[in-house]
C-alpha positions as CSV (number, residue, x, y, z in Angstrom):
1,X,-23.3,43.1,64.4
2,X,-25.8,45.9,63.7
3,X,-28.6,45.0,62.0
4,X,-31.6,47.1,60.6
5,X,-35.1,46.9,61.9
6,X,-37.3,44.4,59.7
7,X,-40.7,45.9,58.5
8,X,-43.7,44.0,57.2
9,X,-47.0,45.7,55.8
10,X,-50.0,43.8,56.7
11,X,-53.4,45.0,54.6
12,X,-56.9,44.4,56.3
13,X,-59.1,42.6,54.1
14,X,-61.8,44.9,52.6
15,X,-64.4,44.7,49.9
16,X,-64.1,48.5,49.2
17,X,-60.6,48.1,48.2
18,X,-58.8,51.0,46.8
19,X,-57.7,49.8,43.4
20,X,-57.3,52.9,41.9
21,X,-55.4,54.5,44.4
22,X,-53.0,51.6,45.5
23,X,-51.1,49.0,43.7
24,X,-49.5,46.1,45.5
25,X,-47.1,43.9,44.3
26,X,-46.5,40.8,46.8
27,X,-43.6,39.1,44.8
28,X,-41.5,42.8,44.4
29,X,-42.5,43.9,47.7
30,X,-43.7,47.1,46.8
31,X,-46.7,49.2,47.2
32,X,-47.4,52.4,44.9
33,X,-49.8,55.0,46.1
34,X,-51.9,57.4,44.2
35,X,-53.7,60.2,45.6
36,X,-55.8,62.8,43.4
37,X,-55.5,66.4,43.8
38,X,-58.4,68.7,44.7
39,X,-57.6,71.5,43.0
40,X,-61.4,72.7,42.6
41,X,-61.0,75.6,45.0
42,X,-57.3,76.6,45.3
43,X,-53.7,75.5,44.5
44,X,-52.4,72.3,45.6
45,X,-49.1,71.4,45.3
46,X,-49.2,68.1,47.2
47,X,-47.4,65.1,45.8
48,X,-49.7,62.9,44.1
49,X,-47.4,59.3,43.9
50,X,-45.4,57.6,46.3
51,X,-43.4,54.3,45.9
52,X,-42.5,52.1,48.9
53,X,-40.6,49.1,48.9
54,X,-40.5,46.5,52.2
55,X,-39.0,43.6,53.8
56,X,-42.5,41.9,53.8
57,X,-46.0,42.8,52.3
58,X,-48.7,40.1,53.9
59,X,-51.8,41.1,51.5
60,X,-55.2,39.4,52.4
61,X,-53.3,36.6,54.3
62,X,-54.2,34.4,57.7
63,X,-52.8,34.7,61.0
64,X,-50.8,31.5,60.6
65,X,-49.1,32.7,57.8
66,X,-48.6,36.3,59.4
67,X,-46.6,34.2,62.1
68,X,-44.7,32.0,60.1
69,X,-43.6,35.2,58.1
70,X,-43.0,37.8,60.9
71,X,-42.7,36.0,64.0
72,X,-41.4,32.8,64.2
73,X,-37.7,33.9,63.5
74,X,-37.8,36.4,66.2
75,X,-39.1,33.9,68.5
76,X,-36.3,31.4,67.6
77,X,-33.6,34.2,68.3
78,X,-34.9,34.9,71.5
79,X,-34.4,31.0,72.6
80,X,-31.0,31.3,71.4
81,X,-30.1,34.3,73.9
82,X,-31.2,37.4,71.8
83,X,-33.8,40.2,73.1
84,X,-36.6,40.3,70.3
85,X,-39.5,42.6,69.7
86,X,-42.4,42.4,67.3
87,X,-44.4,45.6,67.2
88,X,-47.8,46.5,65.7
89,X,-48.2,50.1,64.4
90,X,-50.9,51.8,62.1
91,X,-54.5,53.8,62.5
92,X,-57.3,52.6,64.5
93,X,-59.1,49.9,63.1
94,X,-56.5,48.5,60.7
95,X,-56.3,45.4,62.5
96,X,-53.4,45.8,65.1
97,X,-54.8,44.3,68.3
98,X,-56.2,41.1,65.9
99,X,-52.3,40.9,64.6
100,X,-51.2,40.7,68.2
101,X,-53.7,39.1,70.1
102,X,-56.3,37.9,67.4
103,X,-59.9,36.2,68.1
104,X,-59.8,35.0,71.5
105,X,-63.2,33.3,70.7
106,X,-61.4,31.1,68.2
107,X,-58.1,28.5,68.3
108,X,-57.8,29.3,64.3
109,X,-57.8,33.0,64.8
110,X,-55.3,33.5,67.6
111,X,-52.6,36.1,67.1
112,X,-49.0,36.4,67.3
113,X,-48.7,36.5,71.3
114,X,-50.6,33.1,71.9
115,X,-48.8,31.6,68.9
116,X,-45.4,32.5,70.5
117,X,-46.2,31.1,74.2
118,X,-47.4,27.9,72.6
119,X,-43.8,28.0,70.3
120,X,-41.7,28.9,73.6
121,X,-43.3,26.0,75.8
122,X,-43.4,23.5,73.0
123,X,-39.7,24.3,72.5
124,X,-39.2,23.4,76.3
125,X,-41.0,20.2,76.1
126,X,-39.2,19.1,73.3
127,X,-35.7,20.1,74.5
128,X,-35.1,18.5,77.8
129,X,-31.5,18.9,77.9
130,X,-31.9,22.7,78.3
131,X,-33.6,24.2,81.5
132,X,-35.9,27.2,80.6
133,X,-37.7,29.3,83.5
134,X,-40.2,31.9,82.0
135,X,-41.6,34.8,83.7
136,X,-44.5,37.1,82.3
137,X,-45.0,41.0,82.9
138,X,-47.9,43.0,80.9
139,X,-47.2,46.9,81.0
140,X,-49.9,49.3,79.8
141,X,-49.3,53.0,78.9
142,X,-52.7,54.7,79.3
143,X,-53.0,58.4,79.2
144,X,-48.8,59.0,79.6
145,X,-49.2,56.5,82.8
146,X,-47.7,53.2,83.5
147,X,-50.2,50.5,85.0
148,X,-49.3,46.9,85.8
149,X,-52.2,44.5,83.9
150,X,-51.3,41.5,85.8
151,X,-52.1,43.2,89.1
152,X,-55.6,43.5,90.7
153,X,-55.3,47.3,91.8
154,X,-54.2,48.1,87.9
155,X,-54.8,52.0,88.2
156,X,-53.5,52.4,91.8
157,X,-49.8,51.1,90.8
158,X,-46.5,53.6,91.0
159,X,-44.3,52.4,88.4
160,X,-41.0,54.2,87.0
161,X,-38.5,53.4,84.3
162,X,-34.8,53.1,85.3
163,X,-31.6,51.1,84.1
164,X,-30.5,47.8,85.9
165,X,-26.6,47.3,86.6
166,X,-26.1,46.1,83.0
167,X,-27.6,49.2,81.5
168,X,-30.8,47.4,80.1
169,X,-34.2,49.5,80.7
170,X,-36.5,48.2,83.9
171,X,-39.5,49.0,84.9
172,X,-39.6,49.5,88.6
173,X,-42.5,48.0,90.6
174,X,-43.7,46.0,87.5
175,X,-44.6,42.3,88.2
176,X,-43.1,39.1,87.0
177,X,-45.3,36.2,87.2
178,X,-43.6,33.0,86.8
179,X,-45.4,30.6,84.0
180,X,-44.3,26.9,84.2
181,X,-47.0,25.7,81.4
182,X,-48.5,27.0,78.2
183,X,-51.8,27.3,80.0
184,X,-50.5,29.4,82.7
185,X,-48.9,31.9,80.3
186,X,-52.1,32.2,78.2
187,X,-54.1,32.5,81.5
188,X,-51.9,35.6,82.3
189,X,-52.2,37.0,78.6
190,X,-55.9,36.9,78.8
191,X,-55.9,38.2,82.1
192,X,-54.4,41.3,81.1
193,X,-56.4,41.6,78.3
194,X,-59.4,41.8,80.3
195,X,-57.7,44.7,82.3
196,X,-57.1,46.9,79.0
197,X,-58.6,50.2,78.3
198,X,-61.1,49.9,75.8
199,X,-63.7,52.7,74.3
200,X,-66.1,52.5,71.4
201,X,-66.1,55.3,68.4
202,X,-67.3,55.7,64.7
203,X,-64.3,53.7,63.4
204,X,-63.8,50.8,65.8
205,X,-66.0,49.4,68.6
206,X,-63.5,47.9,70.7
207,X,-60.8,50.7,70.2
208,X,-57.9,50.1,72.6
209,X,-57.0,53.2,74.5
210,X,-53.5,52.4,75.3
211,X,-50.3,51.2,74.1
212,X,-49.7,47.5,76.0
213,X,-46.3,45.6,76.1
214,X,-46.5,42.0,76.8
215,X,-43.2,40.7,77.6
216,X,-41.7,37.2,78.0
217,X,-38.5,37.3,80.2
218,X,-36.5,33.6,79.7
219,X,-33.6,32.3,81.7
220,X,-31.8,29.9,79.9
221,X,-29.5,27.0,81.3
222,X,-28.3,24.1,79.9
223,X,-28.2,20.6,81.9
224,X,-25.6,19.2,79.7
225,X,-22.7,21.5,79.1
226,X,-21.3,24.3,81.8
227,X,-24.2,25.1,84.1
228,X,-22.9,28.2,85.9
229,X,-23.5,29.9,82.3
230,X,-26.6,31.6,82.2
231,X,-28.3,33.3,79.0
232,X,-31.2,35.5,79.8
233,X,-33.4,36.9,76.9
234,X,-36.6,38.7,76.4
235,X,-39.5,38.9,74.0
236,X,-41.7,42.1,73.7
237,X,-44.6,42.0,72.1
238,X,-46.0,45.4,71.2
239,X,-49.5,46.7,70.5
240,X,-49.5,49.9,70.1
241,X,-52.9,52.4,70.0
242,X,-54.1,53.5,66.9
243,X,-53.5,57.0,65.5
244,X,-56.7,58.9,64.9
245,X,-58.0,61.5,63.2
246,X,-60.8,63.4,65.5
247,X,-62.9,64.2,62.4
248,X,-63.1,60.9,61.6
249,X,-63.6,59.1,65.0
250,X,-65.9,61.7,66.3
251,X,-64.4,61.3,69.9
252,X,-65.4,63.4,72.4
253,X,-65.1,64.0,76.3
254,X,-62.8,61.1,77.8
255,X,-62.3,59.6,74.3
256,X,-60.9,62.7,72.9
257,X,-58.7,63.3,75.7
258,X,-57.3,59.6,75.2
259,X,-56.9,60.5,71.6
260,X,-54.6,63.3,72.5
261,X,-52.6,61.6,74.5
262,X,-52.2,58.8,71.9
263,X,-51.5,61.1,69.1
264,X,-48.9,63.0,71.1
265,X,-47.1,59.5,72.3
266,X,-47.0,58.5,68.6
267,X,-45.6,61.9,67.4
268,X,-42.8,61.5,70.1
269,X,-42.2,57.8,68.8
270,X,-41.8,59.3,65.3
271,X,-39.5,61.9,66.4
272,X,-37.2,59.4,67.9
273,X,-37.2,57.1,65.2
274,X,-36.4,60.1,62.6
275,X,-33.6,60.7,65.0
276,X,-32.2,57.1,64.8
277,X,-32.2,57.2,61.1
278,X,-30.2,60.5,61.0
279,X,-26.7,59.8,61.0
280,X,-25.9,63.1,62.3
281,X,-28.0,63.5,65.1
282,X,-26.2,62.8,68.7
283,X,-29.1,63.1,71.0
284,X,-32.1,60.7,70.9
285,X,-35.2,62.1,72.7
286,X,-36.1,59.0,74.4
287,X,-37.2,60.8,77.8
288,X,-40.1,62.8,75.8
289,X,-42.6,60.2,76.5
290,X,-42.9,56.9,78.7
291,X,-43.4,55.0,75.6
292,X,-40.3,56.0,73.8
293,X,-38.5,55.2,77.1
294,X,-39.4,52.2,77.9
295,X,-38.7,51.0,74.2
296,X,-35.1,52.1,74.2
297,X,-33.8,48.8,74.0
298,X,-36.0,48.0,71.1
299,X,-35.0,50.9,69.2
300,X,-31.8,51.2,68.5
301,X,-30.1,48.8,71.4
302,X,-29.6,45.0,71.7
303,X,-32.4,43.8,70.2
304,X,-33.9,42.2,67.2
305,X,-36.9,44.3,66.1
306,X,-39.8,43.7,63.5
307,X,-42.5,46.3,63.0
308,X,-45.7,45.0,61.3
309,X,-47.6,48.1,60.1
310,X,-51.2,47.7,59.6
311,X,-53.0,49.3,56.4
312,X,-56.6,49.7,56.2
313,X,-56.7,49.9,52.0
314,X,-59.8,52.1,51.2
315,X,-60.2,55.3,49.4
316,X,-61.4,56.9,52.6
317,X,-58.2,56.2,54.7
318,X,-56.1,56.7,51.9
319,X,-54.1,59.7,54.1
320,X,-53.8,57.4,57.3
321,X,-52.3,54.7,55.1
322,X,-49.5,57.0,53.3
323,X,-48.5,58.2,56.7
324,X,-48.4,54.8,58.0
325,X,-46.1,53.8,54.9
326,X,-44.1,56.9,55.5
327,X,-43.5,55.8,59.4
328,X,-42.6,52.4,58.1
329,X,-40.2,53.4,55.9
330,X,-38.4,55.5,58.3
331,X,-38.1,52.5,60.8
332,X,-36.2,50.6,58.0
333,X,-33.2,52.8,58.5
334,X,-33.2,52.3,62.4
335,X,-30.1,49.8,63.1
336,X,-30.0,47.8,66.2
337,X,-27.0,45.8,67.9
338,X,-28.2,42.6,69.0
339,X,-26.0,40.1,71.0
340,X,-26.4,37.0,72.8
341,X,-26.9,37.6,76.5
342,X,-25.0,35.2,78.3
343,X,-23.2,35.6,81.7
344,X,-21.8,33.8,84.6
345,X,-24.2,32.9,87.1
346,X,-22.4,34.0,90.5
347,X,-24.4,31.5,92.7
348,X,-23.5,28.4,90.2
349,X,-19.7,30.0,90.1
350,X,-19.3,29.9,93.6
351,X,-20.7,26.3,93.7
352,X,-18.2,25.3,90.7
353,X,-15.2,26.8,92.5
354,X,-15.9,25.0,95.9
355,X,-16.1,21.8,94.0
356,X,-13.1,22.5,92.2
357,X,-11.2,23.1,95.7
358,X,-12.5,19.9,96.7
359,X,-11.5,18.0,94.3
360,X,-8.1,19.3,94.2
361,X,-7.6,18.8,98.0
362,X,-8.5,15.3,97.3
363,X,-6.3,15.1,94.7
364,X,-3.3,16.5,97.0
365,X,-4.1,14.0,99.6
366,X,-4.0,11.1,97.2
367,X,-0.3,12.2,96.2
368,X,0.6,12.9,99.9
369,X,-0.6,9.3,100.2
370,X,1.2,7.7,97.5
371,X,4.4,9.7,98.8
372,X,4.3,8.3,102.2
373,X,3.1,11.6,103.6
374,X,0.0,10.8,105.5
375,X,0.3,13.2,108.3
376,X,0.3,16.2,106.2
377,X,-3.0,18.6,106.4
378,X,-4.0,21.6,104.4
379,X,-6.8,22.8,106.6
380,X,-6.3,26.0,108.8
381,X,-4.6,25.3,111.9
382,X,-6.6,24.3,115.0
383,X,-5.7,26.1,118.5
384,X,-4.0,23.1,119.6
385,X,-1.6,22.7,116.6
386,X,-0.7,26.6,116.7
387,X,0.3,26.0,120.4
388,X,2.4,22.7,118.9
389,X,3.9,25.0,116.3
390,X,4.7,27.6,118.8
391,X,6.3,25.2,120.8
392,X,8.6,23.9,117.9
393,X,9.4,27.6,117.4
394,X,10.5,28.1,121.0
395,X,12.4,25.0,121.1
396,X,14.3,25.6,118.0
397,X,15.3,29.0,119.2
398,X,16.5,28.0,122.7
399,X,18.4,25.2,120.8
400,X,16.4,22.1,122.1
401,X,16.2,20.9,118.3
402,X,18.9,21.2,115.6
403,X,16.4,22.1,113.0
404,X,12.6,22.0,111.9
405,X,11.4,20.1,109.4
406,X,9.5,21.6,106.1
407,X,6.4,19.9,105.4
408,X,4.3,22.1,103.4
409,X,3.7,26.1,102.4
410,X,0.8,26.4,105.3
411,X,3.2,25.1,107.8
412,X,5.9,27.6,106.7
413,X,3.6,30.3,106.9
414,X,2.4,29.0,110.4
415,X,5.9,28.9,111.6
416,X,6.7,32.3,110.6
417,X,3.8,33.6,112.3
418,X,4.8,32.0,115.4
419,X,8.5,33.5,115.0
420,X,6.8,36.5,114.6
421,X,4.7,36.8,117.6
422,X,7.5,35.2,119.7
423,X,9.8,38.0,119.0
424,X,7.4,40.8,119.6
425,X,6.6,39.4,122.8
426,X,10.1,38.6,123.8
427,X,10.8,42.4,123.3
428,X,7.8,43.8,124.9
429,X,8.7,41.1,128.0
430,X,5.4,39.8,128.4
431,X,4.1,36.1,128.7
432,X,4.4,34.5,125.0
433,X,1.6,33.2,123.7
434,X,0.7,31.1,120.4
435,X,-0.9,33.8,117.9
436,X,-3.7,32.8,115.8
437,X,-3.5,34.0,112.0
438,X,-6.2,36.5,110.7
439,X,-9.0,34.8,109.3
440,X,-8.8,34.2,105.5
441,X,-11.4,34.3,103.0
442,X,-13.8,31.3,103.3
443,X,-11.3,29.6,105.6
444,X,-11.0,29.5,109.2
445,X,-14.2,31.4,110.0
446,X,-15.6,30.6,113.7
447,X,-12.0,30.4,115.3
448,X,-11.3,34.1,116.2
449,X,-14.1,33.6,118.6
450,X,-13.2,29.9,120.0
451,X,-11.8,31.4,123.0
452,X,-8.4,30.0,122.4
453,X,-6.5,33.5,121.3
454,X,-5.9,35.5,123.8
455,X,-5.1,33.0,126.7
456,X,-1.8,32.3,127.8
457,X,-1.5,28.2,127.9
458,X,1.8,28.3,129.4
459,X,0.9,30.2,132.5
460,X,-2.5,28.1,132.8
461,X,-0.3,24.8,132.2
462,X,1.7,26.1,134.9
463,X,-1.4,26.5,137.2
464,X,-2.4,22.9,136.7
465,X,-5.5,23.5,135.1
466,X,-6.8,21.3,132.3
467,X,-8.6,22.5,129.0
468,X,-10.2,21.4,126.0
469,X,-7.2,19.9,123.6
470,X,-5.0,19.0,126.4
471,X,-3.5,15.9,126.2
472,X,-4.7,13.2,128.8
473,X,-1.7,10.9,129.7
474,X,-3.6,8.2,131.3
475,X,-6.0,7.6,128.7
476,X,-4.8,8.8,125.3
477,X,-6.1,11.0,123.0
478,X,-7.6,14.8,123.9
479,X,-9.3,15.5,127.3
480,X,-12.9,17.0,126.9
481,X,-12.8,19.5,129.6
482,X,-15.3,19.7,132.6
483,X,-18.1,21.1,133.4
484,X,-18.8,23.9,135.5
485,X,-19.9,23.3,138.9
486,X,-23.1,25.5,138.2
487,X,-24.2,23.7,135.2
488,X,-27.5,22.3,134.6
489,X,-27.4,18.2,134.5
490,X,-28.8,16.6,131.7
491,X,-32.6,15.2,132.0
492,X,-32.0,11.3,132.2
493,X,-35.3,11.0,130.1
494,X,-33.3,12.4,127.3
495,X,-30.5,10.2,127.6
496,X,-32.2,7.1,128.2
497,X,-33.8,7.0,124.5
498,X,-33.9,3.2,124.2
499,X,-35.5,2.6,128.0
500,X,-39.2,1.4,128.3
501,X,-41.4,4.0,129.9
502,X,-43.8,2.7,132.4
503,X,-46.6,5.0,131.0
504,X,-49.5,2.9,128.8
505,X,-49.9,6.2,126.7
506,X,-46.4,6.4,126.0
507,X,-45.8,2.7,125.0
508,X,-49.0,3.3,122.7
509,X,-47.4,6.3,121.0
510,X,-44.3,4.6,120.1
511,X,-45.8,1.9,119.0
512,X,-48.9,3.0,117.1
513,X,-48.8,3.7,112.9
514,X,-49.2,7.0,111.9
515,X,-52.3,7.7,109.6
516,X,-51.8,9.0,106.0
517,X,-53.7,12.0,107.2
518,X,-52.2,12.6,110.7
519,X,-51.6,15.8,112.0
520,X,-48.1,14.7,112.7
521,X,-47.5,15.4,109.0
522,X,-49.3,18.8,109.3
523,X,-47.2,20.5,112.0
524,X,-50.5,20.4,114.3
525,X,-50.8,19.4,117.8
526,X,-49.8,15.5,118.0
527,X,-52.7,12.8,117.9
528,X,-54.0,11.7,121.0
529,X,-53.4,8.0,121.6
530,X,-56.0,5.6,121.9
531,X,-55.2,2.6,123.6
532,X,-55.4,-0.8,121.6
533,X,-56.5,0.1,118.2
534,X,-55.5,2.8,115.5
535,X,-58.2,4.6,113.8
536,X,-57.8,2.2,110.5
537,X,-58.0,-0.9,112.9
538,X,-61.2,0.6,114.7
539,X,-62.9,1.0,111.4
540,X,-62.2,-2.6,110.2
541,X,-63.8,-3.6,113.7
542,X,-66.9,-1.4,113.2
543,X,-67.0,-2.8,109.9
544,X,-67.6,-6.8,111.4
545,X,-69.7,-5.6,114.4
546,X,-72.4,-2.7,114.2
547,X,-71.5,-1.4,110.8
548,X,-71.6,-4.8,109.3
549,X,-75.5,-4.2,107.4
550,X,-74.0,-0.8,106.0
551,X,-70.7,-2.4,105.0
552,X,-72.6,-4.9,103.3
553,X,-74.9,-2.4,101.5
554,X,-71.6,-0.5,100.2
555,X,-69.9,-3.5,98.8
556,X,-73.1,-4.6,96.9
557,X,-73.3,-1.2,95.5
558,X,-69.8,-1.3,94.5
559,X,-69.8,-4.5,92.7
560,X,-72.8,-3.6,90.9
561,X,-71.3,-0.3,89.9
562,X,-68.2,-2.3,88.7
563,X,-69.9,-4.2,86.8
564,X,-72.4,-1.8,85.0
565,X,-69.3,0.1,84.4
566,X,-67.6,-2.8,82.2
567,X,-71.0,-3.4,80.6
568,X,-70.8,0.2,79.4
569,X,-67.0,-0.1,78.2
570,X,-67.9,-3.1,76.1
571,X,-71.1,-1.1,74.5
572,X,-68.9,1.8,74.1
573,X,-66.6,-0.5,72.1
574,X,-69.3,-1.8,70.3
575,X,-70.7,1.5,69.1
576,X,-67.4,2.6,68.2
577,X,-67.0,-0.4,65.7
578,X,-70.4,0.3,64.3
579,X,-69.3,4.0,63.7
580,X,-66.3,2.6,62.2
581,X,-68.1,0.4,59.8
582,X,-70.5,3.0,58.5
583,X,-67.5,5.3,57.7
584,X,-65.6,2.6,55.7
585,X,-69.2,1.7,54.0
586,X,-69.7,5.6,53.2
587,X,-66.3,5.9,51.8
588,X,-66.9,2.8,49.5
589,X,-70.1,4.6,48.4
590,X,-68.3,7.7,47.4
591,X,-66.0,6.0,45.4
592,X,-68.6,4.1,43.7
593,X,-70.6,7.1,42.7
594,X,-67.4,8.7,41.8
595,X,-66.4,6.3,39.5
596,X,-69.9,5.8,37.8
597,X,-70.2,9.5,37.5
598,X,-69.7,9.8,33.8
599,X,-71.8,7.0,32.9
600,X,-75.1,7.2,35.0
601,X,-77.8,5.0,33.2
602,X,-81.4,6.6,33.4
603,X,-84.8,4.9,33.0
604,X,-87.4,5.9,30.7
605,X,-88.6,8.5,32.4
606,X,-84.9,10.1,33.2
607,X,-84.6,8.8,36.7
608,X,-80.8,7.8,37.4
609,X,-80.6,4.1,37.9
610,X,-78.1,3.1,40.2
611,X,-75.7,0.1,39.9
612,X,-76.3,-3.2,41.8
613,X,-73.1,-2.7,44.0
614,X,-74.4,0.5,45.3
615,X,-77.8,-0.6,45.9
616,X,-76.3,-3.3,48.1
617,X,-74.0,-1.2,49.8
618,X,-77.0,1.4,50.6
619,X,-78.8,-1.5,51.7
620,X,-76.3,-2.9,53.8
621,X,-75.5,1.0,55.1
622,X,-79.4,1.5,56.2
623,X,-79.0,-1.9,58.3
624,X,-75.7,-0.8,60.0
625,X,-77.2,2.5,61.0
626,X,-80.2,0.9,62.0
627,X,-77.5,-1.3,64.5
628,X,-75.8,1.6,65.7
629,X,-78.8,3.7,67.0
630,X,-79.9,0.7,68.5
631,X,-76.6,0.2,70.1
632,X,-76.5,3.8,70.9
633,X,-79.6,3.9,72.8
634,X,-78.9,1.0,74.8
635,X,-75.6,2.4,75.9
636,X,-77.1,5.7,76.8
637,X,-79.5,3.7,79.2
638,X,-76.6,1.8,80.7
639,X,-74.5,5.1,81.1
640,X,-77.4,6.5,83.0
641,X,-77.5,3.5,85.4
642,X,-73.7,3.8,85.7
643,X,-74.3,7.2,87.2
644,X,-77.0,6.5,89.3
645,X,-75.1,3.4,90.9
646,X,-72.1,5.8,91.1
647,X,-74.5,8.4,93.4
648,X,-75.6,5.3,95.4
649,X,-71.8,4.0,96.0
650,X,-71.4,7.6,97.1
651,X,-74.1,7.9,99.3
652,X,-73.2,4.4,101.1
653,X,-69.8,5.7,101.7
654,X,-70.7,8.8,103.1
655,X,-73.3,6.8,105.4
656,X,-70.6,4.5,106.5
657,X,-68.2,6.9,107.6
658,X,-70.6,9.4,109.0
659,X,-71.8,6.3,111.5
660,X,-68.1,5.1,111.9
661,X,-67.5,8.6,113.0
662,X,-70.3,9.0,115.7
663,X,-69.2,5.3,117.1
664,X,-65.6,6.3,117.2
665,X,-66.6,9.6,119.1
666,X,-68.7,7.8,121.2
667,X,-66.3,5.2,122.5
668,X,-63.1,6.7,122.2
669,X,-63.9,10.4,123.1
670,X,-61.8,10.4,126.2
671,X,-58.5,10.2,123.9
672,X,-59.9,12.4,121.2
673,X,-58.5,15.8,121.5
674,X,-58.4,17.2,117.6
675,X,-61.2,18.1,115.8
676,X,-63.8,15.4,114.0
677,X,-62.3,16.4,110.6
678,X,-59.0,15.1,111.5
679,X,-60.1,11.1,112.0
680,X,-59.8,10.2,108.8
681,X,-61.1,6.8,107.2
682,X,-59.5,5.6,103.8
683,X,-62.1,3.9,101.4
684,X,-61.2,2.9,97.9
685,X,-64.5,2.6,95.9
686,X,-62.1,2.8,92.7
687,X,-65.1,5.5,91.7
688,X,-64.8,9.5,91.0
689,X,-67.5,12.0,92.7
690,X,-70.6,11.9,90.1
691,X,-70.3,14.5,87.8
692,X,-73.3,17.7,87.2
693,X,-74.7,18.7,83.7
694,X,-71.9,21.3,83.9
695,X,-68.9,19.5,84.4
696,X,-70.1,16.8,82.0
697,X,-70.6,19.5,79.2
698,X,-67.2,20.6,80.1
699,X,-65.7,17.2,80.1
700,X,-67.2,16.6,76.6
701,X,-66.2,20.0,75.4
702,X,-62.4,19.2,76.2
703,X,-62.4,16.0,74.5
704,X,-64.1,17.4,71.5
705,X,-61.4,20.2,71.6
706,X,-58.6,17.6,71.9
707,X,-59.9,15.3,68.9
708,X,-59.9,18.5,66.9
709,X,-56.6,19.8,67.6
710,X,-54.7,18.6,70.8
711,X,-52.5,21.5,70.8
712,X,-55.3,23.8,71.4
713,X,-56.3,22.4,74.9
714,X,-54.2,24.9,76.8
715,X,-55.9,27.8,74.7
716,X,-59.4,26.5,75.2
717,X,-58.7,26.3,79.3
718,X,-57.5,29.8,79.2
719,X,-60.2,30.9,77.2
720,X,-62.5,29.5,79.6
721,X,-60.3,31.2,82.9
722,X,-60.8,34.7,81.3
723,X,-64.7,34.3,80.5
724,X,-64.9,33.1,84.3
725,X,-63.0,36.1,85.3
726,X,-64.8,38.9,83.2
727,X,-68.2,37.2,84.9
728,X,-66.8,37.8,88.6
729,X,-65.7,41.0,87.5
730,X,-69.1,41.9,86.0
731,X,-71.0,40.6,89.4
732,X,-68.6,42.3,91.6
733,X,-69.3,45.7,89.7
734,X,-72.9,45.1,89.7
735,X,-73.2,44.2,93.8
736,X,-70.9,47.7,94.2
737,X,-73.4,49.7,92.3
738,X,-76.2,48.4,94.4
């Protein structure tokens, strides 16, 4: 069913709001604009007043409200199987990129794209009955050229727009990255953001110089209902470059060239919108620019589209504001035809049909069994069965049998086929043979080359030969044939699987247990046999003999480490309990002060006098704070001891292992044919590696993020990953300059 494009207007907060020129009514969803004429030098017939009405007006709202009103319903539609597009349009510096991407430095100010990613993966986690696979692409249109922002050689891609088999727009060569979690998707989003073209001019320090389209492709399949029904949908998040007036931005050189391409592509976009909003236009100029060509689905196609028009409500930008509002008004006249993108998965359908055929065959077999027709089969005829059918036809023609018993349809088809072959060969006066049917689809494959068709069974039998399938009257059943005289004999070692070997090496190989890190699990050369002891047994023997002192040192350090660790845990619980008591006392103190606020007694000098209850509470609070400081200091000292003991355990472990490897190599060097690092020793010291200062800081930072907002951990990790990538790129750039 056709639906019009929804339009929302978002204003950039400013302290210099054009109160005389703009009147915004958020309840009526209207904007009135008044522009004063300049008639000082010439006659000016320019229009002074405009009135606009839109679907939504976002005046001085935060990021969360913007997502709830403009994006949440579109994302829900995408999860239902519709295509969705959210597009940010406006002049440069009006807040388009902030609306779509937000501030990557703060979880609170994240934009529509990170919130949409979180929304989709939260839906995946809370709906286990639905299997959803997510793939991500990030396309940039820079100076009328396509670039893949998820590739390392971003500026060397050869991309082109084309149509797929279903008529949908497809960018050939654009990479699709699979994202299995929110953090992976955010990593891809931020990675693409770091590859965007950005420049500085007078109106914006970080002006994006390209149009970018971040797309999430969803494949949705039910785990409960029909699994062959596949729903494919996509969410396009489009951040358009801002329109510029060169006299205001002061662009020159490369920035001026970029501005020309931006304004040109936006002009073509407006022409397409005008053509779509006109009922008399038959041709839509989508192919005038690459931007409009790739947006064919979003403009007038199979998609639910919402435009967020960003305006800068200051007097100096009033003309650009009017231009943006006019474009948004034209956009509201564009109609799309969104439908659910459901289709049948061919691979799953094939599996379904195979399953149905198998079940029907089982049901037929059950009916035949109940009707005492156990000899009936429904599979393709074998060469032996075809020969038997031909013999039956021949006997019937020669009058040896009075009639042929009809069993099922397959037997009738085979009988007629052999009748046909008998008659043809009889006319040609040639030796008659059993004919094989033409292979049917998914049935009887491999029979045409079985070597049976084309052989004269009667003449061969007359010659006394025995072949595969001939009855062996002396034994019963079918004869399996005879081997050729020139055939190679089978090696006796292969046949004698259960026999004992005389080699001690082989005996050890068969009885020796495989190590967890054995090369046998790594598809490498097999481990050389070691008589008597495996690696684990040799390690236990070493700890009892030459490595006794090192083993005792390791066990002592490990025991002391576990003791200190338990002490640290108890101290941490004590510190937390004291902190909880302090918080409770602070709340009580605030309540007392709030109740006594209206009746505070004062001394003769005008000094406020507190109540006895408040005094006792303050005294207890002071004592508790001293206890907290003492307990916290003690915990810090024990924690330092735990870190030190942890390093001692690690050193003792490394010393024990290294000495064992030397002893092992010295005593069993003649049996070791692998590198040293493949000889493994497993020690469970119930401890992790010691964290350095940087790792410890990151751990504390993650704990702080989780305590503040558990949902922000994926955003935090993706942001950290993005900053690491930026540092790597800067280092590489400096190295190349040197």
